[in-house]
N, C-alpha and C positions, 0 to 999 in steps of 0.2 A: 627353215629357222624355227626352232622351238618357240613355243608362246611365251615362256618365261624369259626367253633372251630377247625376244621382240619388246616386251613389256619394259625390260631393263633398259632398252636402247631408249624408249619414249621417255622414261623418266629421266634418264641421263642428259636427254635434250633439253629439260625444262630448266629455267632458272632457278638459282638457289633459294629463292624466298616463294616458290609455288606453293599453293595451299590446297587447291582442289584440281583434279583431273577425271576427266569421263572418257572412258573407252567404250568401243563397240566390238564385241566378239561374234564372229560367225564360225561354226565348225563346218569342216568339208563333208563329213559323213553324217547325215541326219538321222541315220538308224542308231546312233550313238547319243542322241539328244539327252534321253532320260538319264543315262549314266553321267553324261557332262553336268547336267543339271543337278544331280545330287552331289557333286563335288563342288560345284560353284555356290551352292547355298551357304557355304561358309563365309563368303565375301558379300553376300546380300546382292547377289547379280540380278539385275530387274528384266525379265524375259519381255522381248518385244512380241507382239501379235500382228501377224500379217505385214511382215517387214523383212527385207532382205538380210538384215543382221539378227542374231539370235538373242543376245543378251546386252545390255547396258552396263557397264561397271563403274560405280562410283568409287573414286580413290581420295583418300585424304593423306596430307604430307603429315602434318604434326598435331592437327586437332580437326574436329568437325564430325559430321554424322556420315561416315564413309569408312570402308575398310583401310587399313593403313597399306602403303605400299609394299612393305615386306609380306604382309599376309596376301595380298593379290598375287605377289610373284611366286610365292610359295604354293598358292592354289593352282596357278597356271602350269606350275612344274609338276604338281600332281596329275594334271591332264597330260602333260608331255609323257610322264611315266606310263601312264595307260594307252599311249599310242594315239590319243584323240587330237587329230591335227586340226588346224584352223588358222585364222589371221585376226589381227587387231588392228583397230584404227582408232587413233586418239581424235576426239570430237571436240573436246573443251578443255583448256586449262585456265586456272585463274592464279594470280600472283599478287603478293603485296598486301594481302588481308591479314588482320591480326585477331587473336581470339580475345573475346569480350568476356570477362569474368565480374562477378560481384565482388567487390572488395570491401563493401561495408561492413565494419566490426573487426576488420583485420589489421593488426599493426602495420605502422608505415614500413617496416623492415620487410615485411612479407609482400607488400606491394611493390617495393623497389626490386625486391629479388625476383619477382615474377616479370616485372618490366625488363630487368637485365636479362633474363633468360629468353625473352621472346624476342629481344632486339638482336640477338646474334644471327 
């Protein structure tokens, strides 16, 4: 199965309030490592050294310091288009966390609207 489809299955299996996801990626043809790395740089894939998996992929749902799920899926689709085959494994998923923002100096209406959007 294609990497992008595998990733979408992982995302679809998560609860609706998921916030962070970490996946590991391994490619089958290590001769194409550099080619894959130049594509994966778009999503800040973190290479492992001396490990049986090649990259760690941090993914964010709506906020956080990681690539959005849509971007990760699109980048994995690029690997699929290039014929770079591999496998994904979900390592960690977190849910139920909320974004913290500085609300000082903002009107009450802005704070309420922010809270309303984040509670859905």
